[in-house]
Backbone as JSON Lines, residues from 0, in Angstrom:
{"i":0,"aa":"D","n":[-35.95,-9.38,11.92],"ca":[-35.25,-8.4,11.11],"c":[-35.77,-8.44,9.68]}
{"i":1,"aa":"S","n":[-35.99,-7.29,9.15],"ca":[-36.47,-7.22,7.77],"c":[-35.3,-7.27,6.79]}
{"i":2,"aa":"V","n":[-35.62,-7.65,5.59],"ca":[-34.6,-7.76,4.54],"c":[-34.99,-6.82,3.42]}
{"i":3,"aa":"I","n":[-34.02,-6.03,2.95],"ca":[-34.25,-5.1,1.85],"c":[-33.4,-5.55,0.68]}
{"i":4,"aa":"G","n":[-34.01,-6.0,-0.36],"ca":[-33.29,-6.4,-1.56],"c":[-32.28,-7.51,-1.32]}
{"i":5,"aa":"G","n":[-32.55,-8.41,-0.4],"ca":[-31.63,-9.51,-0.14],"c":[-30.58,-9.19,0.91]}
{"i":6,"aa":"W","n":[-30.47,-7.95,1.35],"ca":[-29.5,-7.56,2.36],"c":[-30.2,-7.32,3.68]}
{"i":7,"aa":"P","n":[-29.63,-7.78,4.77],"ca":[-30.24,-7.49,6.07],"c":[-30.23,-6.0,6.35]}
{"i":8,"aa":"R","n":[-31.18,-5.55,7.1],"ca":[-31.33,-4.13,7.38],"c":[-30.22,-3.59,8.28]}
{"i":9,"aa":"K","n":[-29.48,-4.43,8.94],"ca":[-28.46,-3.99,9.88],"c":[-27.16,-3.56,9.22]}
{"i":10,"aa":"I","n":[-27.02,-3.72,7.94],"ca":[-25.82,-3.27,7.24],"c":[-25.79,-1.74,7.31]}
{"i":11,"aa":"P","n":[-24.66,-1.14,7.69],"ca":[-24.62,0.31,7.92],"c":[-25.01,1.16,6.71]}
{"i":12,"aa":"F","n":[-24.82,0.65,5.49],"ca":[-25.13,1.47,4.33],"c":[-26.63,1.58,4.08]}
{"i":13,"aa":"I","n":[-27.41,0.68,4.64],"ca":[-28.86,0.69,4.4],"c":[-29.54,1.2,5.66]}
{"i":14,"aa":"D","n":[-29.55,2.5,5.82],"ca":[-30.16,3.13,6.97],"c":[-30.98,4.31,6.49]}
{"i":15,"aa":"E","n":[-32.21,4.41,6.99],"ca":[-33.09,5.49,6.54],"c":[-32.59,6.85,7.01]}
{"i":16,"aa":"K","n":[-32.01,6.89,8.2],"ca":[-31.58,8.17,8.76],"c":[-30.28,8.68,8.14]}
{"i":17,"aa":"G","n":[-29.45,7.79,7.7],"ca":[-28.19,8.19,7.09],"c":[-27.05,8.3,8.07]}
{"i":18,"aa":"N","n":[-27.3,8.22,9.37],"ca":[-26.24,8.37,10.37],"c":[-25.24,7.23,10.31]}
{"i":19,"aa":"Q","n":[-25.73,6.02,10.23],"ca":[-24.81,4.89,10.18],"c":[-24.09,4.83,8.85]}
{"i":20,"aa":"A","n":[-24.73,5.3,7.81],"ca":[-24.07,5.32,6.5],"c":[-22.89,6.27,6.51]}
{"i":21,"aa":"I","n":[-23.04,7.41,7.17],"ca":[-21.93,8.37,7.25],"c":[-20.8,7.79,8.09]}
{"i":22,"aa":"S","n":[-21.12,7.19,9.22],"ca":[-20.06,6.62,10.04],"c":[-19.38,5.44,9.35]}
{"i":23,"aa":"A","n":[-20.11,4.69,8.55],"ca":[-19.48,3.61,7.77],"c":[-18.56,4.19,6.71]}
{"i":24,"aa":"F","n":[-18.96,5.29,6.08],"ca":[-18.12,5.96,5.09],"c":[-16.85,6.48,5.75]}
{"i":25,"aa":"I","n":[-16.97,7.07,6.93],"ca":[-15.8,7.57,7.65],"c":[-14.88,6.41,8.02]}
{"i":26,"aa":"E","n":[-15.46,5.28,8.39],"ca":[-14.65,4.11,8.73],"c":[-13.88,3.6,7.51]}
{"i":27,"aa":"I","n":[-14.51,3.62,6.35],"ca":[-13.82,3.22,5.12],"c":[-12.68,4.19,4.81]}
{"i":28,"aa":"L","n":[-12.93,5.49,4.99],"ca":[-11.88,6.49,4.78],"c":[-10.72,6.26,5.75]}
{"i":29,"aa":"R","n":[-11.04,5.99,7.0],"ca":[-10.02,5.78,8.02],"c":[-9.14,4.59,7.67]}
{"i":30,"aa":"R","n":[-9.77,3.5,7.29],"ca":[-9.0,2.29,6.97],"c":[-8.16,2.48,5.71]}
{"i":31,"aa":"T","n":[-8.69,3.18,4.73],"ca":[-7.93,3.44,3.51],"c":[-6.74,4.34,3.8]}
{"i":32,"aa":"S","n":[-6.95,5.34,4.66],"ca":[-5.86,6.24,5.04],"c":[-4.76,5.47,5.77]}
{"i":33,"aa":"L","n":[-5.15,4.56,6.65],"ca":[-4.14,3.76,7.34],"c":[-3.38,2.86,6.38]}
{"i":34,"aa":"S","n":[-4.06,2.37,5.35],"ca":[-3.37,1.56,4.34],"c":[-2.36,2.39,3.56]}
{"i":35,"aa":"L","n":[-2.73,3.6,3.22],"ca":[-1.8,4.49,2.51],"c":[-0.64,4.91,3.4]}
{"i":36,"aa":"A","n":[-0.88,4.94,4.71],"ca":[0.17,5.38,5.65],"c":[1.38,4.44,5.59]}
{"i":37,"aa":"T","n":[1.16,3.17,5.32],"ca":[2.31,2.26,5.23],"c":[3.24,2.65,4.08]}
{"i":38,"aa":"F","n":[2.64,3.03,2.95],"ca":[3.46,3.47,1.82],"c":[4.1,4.82,2.1]}
{"i":39,"aa":"S","n":[3.35,5.71,2.71],"ca":[3.89,7.04,3.02],"c":[5.08,6.94,3.97]}
{"i":40,"aa":"F","n":[4.96,6.11,5.02],"ca":[6.06,5.97,5.95],"c":[7.26,5.29,5.3]}
{"i":41,"aa":"T","n":[7.02,4.39,4.37],"ca":[8.12,3.76,3.64],"c":[8.85,4.8,2.79]}
{"i":42,"aa":"F","n":[8.09,5.66,2.12],"ca":[8.72,6.72,1.31],"c":[9.54,7.66,2.19]}
{"i":43,"aa":"V","n":[9.0,8.01,3.36],"ca":[9.73,8.9,4.27],"c":[11.02,8.22,4.73]}
{"i":44,"aa":"G","n":[10.94,6.95,5.09],"ca":[12.14,6.25,5.54],"c":[13.2,6.12,4.47]}
{"i":45,"aa":"C","n":[12.76,5.86,3.25],"ca":[13.72,5.73,2.14],"c":[14.36,7.07,1.81]}
{"i":46,"aa":"A","n":[13.57,8.12,1.78],"ca":[14.09,9.42,1.37],"c":[14.91,10.11,2.46]}
{"i":47,"aa":"F","n":[14.44,10.08,3.67],"ca":[15.1,10.85,4.72],"c":[16.04,10.0,5.58]}
{"i":48,"aa":"G","n":[16.13,8.72,5.3],"ca":[17.05,7.86,6.04],"c":[18.43,7.78,5.42]}
{"i":49,"aa":"I","n":[18.59,8.34,4.23],"ca":[19.87,8.3,3.53],"c":[20.72,9.48,3.97]}
{"i":50,"aa":"E","n":[21.93,9.19,4.39],"ca":[22.88,10.23,4.8],"c":[24.01,10.29,3.78]}
{"i":51,"aa":"Q","n":[24.39,11.49,3.43],"ca":[25.54,11.68,2.56],"c":[26.57,12.49,3.32]}
{"i":52,"aa":"G","n":[27.8,12.11,3.15],"ca":[28.87,12.84,3.82],"c":[29.21,12.25,5.17]}
{"i":53,"aa":"R","n":[30.17,12.86,5.83],"ca":[30.65,12.35,7.11],"c":[29.91,12.96,8.29]}
{"i":54,"aa":"K","n":[29.41,14.16,8.1],"ca":[28.78,14.86,9.21],"c":[27.35,14.36,9.42]}
{"i":55,"aa":"V","n":[27.03,14.01,10.65],"ca":[25.68,13.54,10.97],"c":[24.78,14.75,11.17]}
{"i":56,"aa":"S","n":[23.65,14.75,10.49],"ca":[22.7,15.85,10.59],"c":[21.37,15.31,11.11]}
{"i":57,"aa":"Y","n":[20.8,16.03,12.05],"ca":[19.51,15.63,12.59],"c":[18.34,16.32,11.88]}
{"i":58,"aa":"K","n":[18.66,17.06,10.84],"ca":[17.62,17.75,10.08],"c":[16.67,16.75,9.41]}
{"i":59,"aa":"N","n":[17.23,15.71,8.82],"ca":[16.4,14.7,8.17],"c":[15.49,13.99,9.16]}
{"i":60,"aa":"L","n":[16.02,13.71,10.35],"ca":[15.21,13.07,11.38],"c":[14.06,13.98,11.81]}
{"i":61,"aa":"L","n":[14.33,15.25,11.94],"ca":[13.3,16.22,12.33],"c":[12.23,16.33,11.25]}
{"i":62,"aa":"I","n":[12.63,16.41,10.0],"ca":[11.66,16.51,8.9],"c":[10.82,15.24,8.81]}
{"i":63,"aa":"A","n":[11.45,14.08,8.95],"ca":[10.71,12.81,8.9],"c":[9.73,12.72,10.06]}
{"i":64,"aa":"S","n":[10.13,13.18,11.23],"ca":[9.22,13.17,12.39],"c":[8.04,14.11,12.17]}
{"i":65,"aa":"L","n":[8.29,15.27,11.61],"ca":[7.19,16.21,11.35],"c":[6.22,15.67,10.3]}
{"i":66,"aa":"L","n":[6.75,15.01,9.29],"ca":[5.88,14.42,8.28],"c":[5.03,13.29,8.86]}
{"i":67,"aa":"A","n":[5.63,12.48,9.72],"ca":[4.87,11.43,10.4],"c":[3.81,12.03,11.32]}
{"i":68,"aa":"L","n":[4.15,13.14,11.93],"ca":[3.19,13.82,12.82],"c":[2.0,14.36,12.04]}
{"i":69,"aa":"T","n":[2.21,14.77,10.79],"ca":[1.06,15.25,10.0],"c":[0.06,14.12,9.74]}
{"i":70,"aa":"V","n":[0.57,12.92,9.52],"ca":[-0.34,11.78,9.33],"c":[-1.11,11.51,10.62]}
{"i":71,"aa":"L","n":[-0.43,11.54,11.74],"ca":[-1.08,11.29,13.02],"c":[-2.13,12.35,13.33]}
{"i":72,"aa":"I","n":[-1.8,13.6,13.11],"ca":[-2.76,14.68,13.35],"c":[-3.95,14.56,12.4]}
{"i":73,"aa":"G","n":[-3.67,14.28,11.13],"ca":[-4.76,14.1,10.17],"c":[-5.66,12.94,10.52]}
{"i":74,"aa":"Y","n":[-5.08,11.87,11.05],"ca":[-5.87,10.7,11.44],"c":[-6.82,11.05,12.59]}
{"i":75,"aa":"F","n":[-6.29,11.67,13.63],"ca":[-7.14,12.02,14.76],"c":[-8.15,13.11,14.41]}
{"i":76,"aa":"L","n":[-7.74,14.04,13.58],"ca":[-8.66,15.09,13.15],"c":[-9.79,14.51,12.3]}
{"i":77,"aa":"G","n":[-9.46,13.58,11.43],"ca":[-10.48,12.94,10.61],"c":[-11.47,12.14,11.43]}
{"i":78,"aa":"K","n":[-10.98,11.51,12.5],"ca":[-11.89,10.77,13.38],"c":[-12.84,11.71,14.11]}
{"i":79,"aa":"E","n":[-12.38,12.9,14.42],"ca":[-13.23,13.85,15.14],"c":[-14.23,14.56,14.22]}
{"i":80,"aa":"L","n":[-13.96,14.57,12.95],"ca":[-14.83,15.28,12.0],"c":[-15.85,14.32,11.37]}
{"i":81,"aa":"K","n":[-16.47,13.49,12.18],"ca":[-17.41,12.5,11.67],"c":[-18.66,13.13,11.07]}
{"i":82,"aa":"Q","n":[-19.04,14.29,11.54],"ca":[-20.27,14.92,11.07],"c":[-20.1,15.6,9.71]}
{"i":83,"aa":"T","n":[-18.89,15.88,9.33],"ca":[-18.63,16.51,8.04],"c":[-17.7,15.62,7.22]}
{"i":84,"aa":"P","n":[-18.26,14.76,6.4],"ca":[-17.43,13.79,5.67],"c":[-16.41,14.42,4.73]}
{"i":85,"aa":"L","n":[-16.7,15.59,4.16],"ca":[-15.75,16.22,3.25],"c":[-14.48,16.65,3.99]}
{"i":86,"aa":"F","n":[-14.66,17.25,5.17],"ca":[-13.49,17.65,5.96],"c":[-12.75,16.44,6.51]}
{"i":87,"aa":"A","n":[-13.48,15.4,6.85],"ca":[-12.84,14.16,7.3],"c":[-12.01,13.56,6.17]}
{"i":88,"aa":"L","n":[-12.55,13.58,4.96],"ca":[-11.83,13.09,3.79],"c":[-10.52,13.85,3.59]}
{"i":89,"aa":"M","n":[-10.6,15.17,3.7],"ca":[-9.39,15.98,3.54],"c":[-8.4,15.73,4.66]}
{"i":90,"aa":"A","n":[-8.89,15.59,5.89],"ca":[-7.98,15.37,7.02],"c":[-7.29,14.02,6.9]}
{"i":91,"aa":"F","n":[-8.01,13.0,6.43],"ca":[-7.41,11.68,6.3],"c":[-6.4,11.62,5.15]}
{"i":92,"aa":"F","n":[-6.67,12.31,4.04],"ca":[-5.88,12.07,2.83],"c":[-4.91,13.18,2.43]}
{"i":93,"aa":"L","n":[-5.04,14.39,2.93],"ca":[-4.1,15.45,2.53],"c":[-2.66,15.23,3.01]}
{"i":94,"aa":"P","n":[-2.43,14.63,4.17],"ca":[-1.02,14.42,4.55],"c":[-0.25,13.49,3.61]}
{"i":95,"aa":"H","n":[-0.92,12.57,2.96],"ca":[-0.2,11.61,2.11],"c":[0.43,12.25,0.88]}
{"i":96,"aa":"P","n":[-0.29,13.04,0.09],"ca":[0.41,13.71,-1.03],"c":[1.5,14.66,-0.57]}
{"i":97,"aa":"L","n":[1.33,15.27,0.6],"ca":[2.37,16.13,1.14],"c":[3.64,15.31,1.42]}
{"i":98,"aa":"I","n":[3.48,14.16,2.0],"ca":[4.62,13.29,2.28],"c":[5.25,12.79,0.99]}
{"i":99,"aa":"W","n":[4.42,12.41,0.03],"ca":[4.95,11.92,-1.25],"c":[5.73,13.0,-1.97]}
{"i":100,"aa":"A","n":[5.23,14.23,-1.94],"ca":[5.93,15.34,-2.59],"c":[7.26,15.64,-1.89]}
{"i":101,"aa":"A","n":[7.24,15.68,-0.55],"ca":[8.47,15.94,0.19],"c":[9.5,14.83,-0.04]}
{"i":102,"aa":"S","n":[9.04,13.6,-0.1],"ca":[9.96,12.49,-0.36],"c":[10.53,12.57,-1.77]}
{"i":103,"aa":"R","n":[9.69,12.93,-2.72],"ca":[10.16,13.06,-4.11],"c":[11.2,14.17,-4.25]}
{"i":104,"aa":"I","n":[10.97,15.28,-3.57],"ca":[11.94,16.38,-3.6],"c":[13.26,15.94,-2.98]}
{"i":105,"aa":"K","n":[13.17,15.22,-1.88],"ca":[14.39,14.74,-1.22],"c":[15.13,13.72,-2.1]}
{"i":106,"aa":"W","n":[14.39,12.82,-2.76],"ca":[15.02,11.88,-3.67],"c":[15.72,12.61,-4.82]}
{"i":107,"aa":"Y","n":[15.11,13.66,-5.33],"ca":[15.72,14.44,-6.4],"c":[17.02,15.08,-5.91]}
{"i":108,"aa":"Q","n":[16.99,15.65,-4.7],"ca":[18.19,16.25,-4.16],"c":[19.3,15.23,-3.95]}
{"i":109,"aa":"I","n":[18.96,14.06,-3.49],"ca":[19.95,13.0,-3.29],"c":[20.53,12.56,-4.61]}
{"i":110,"aa":"S","n":[19.68,12.41,-5.63],"ca":[20.17,11.95,-6.94],"c":[21.09,12.96,-7.59]}
{"i":111,"aa":"K","n":[20.89,14.25,-7.31],"ca":[21.75,15.29,-7.87],"c":[22.95,15.6,-7.0]}
{"i":112,"aa":"G","n":[23.01,14.97,-5.82],"ca":[24.14,15.21,-4.91],"c":[24.03,16.52,-4.16]}
{"i":113,"aa":"L","n":[22.83,17.07,-4.06],"ca":[22.64,18.35,-3.41],"c":[22.45,18.23,-1.9]}
{"i":114,"aa":"S","n":[22.12,17.07,-1.43],"ca":[21.8,16.93,-0.01],"c":[23.04,16.63,0.81]}
């Protein structure tokens, strides 16, 4: 095996064709998205798990499930878009700000007593 600048040639980032470099970049995006998912799911649980009043409503459960589904769909879509890193980046990371915004809106409603 040859060595380029002290690094073995088998490292995915050092490839003449660029194919392994793209798949390594997608893998980094995937792992980062999964790391953010822990915070996103925590925000969803905190915001939509709070019930006010006596009447039980399944609306919060439905919204929380749909938000979790967006992360799952984005994850699988990002894995399938390996050939286009920009679209994979968007698929992996766009659900998270959506969840954060929805959770923030729900927290605001709870703090004002609107929910």
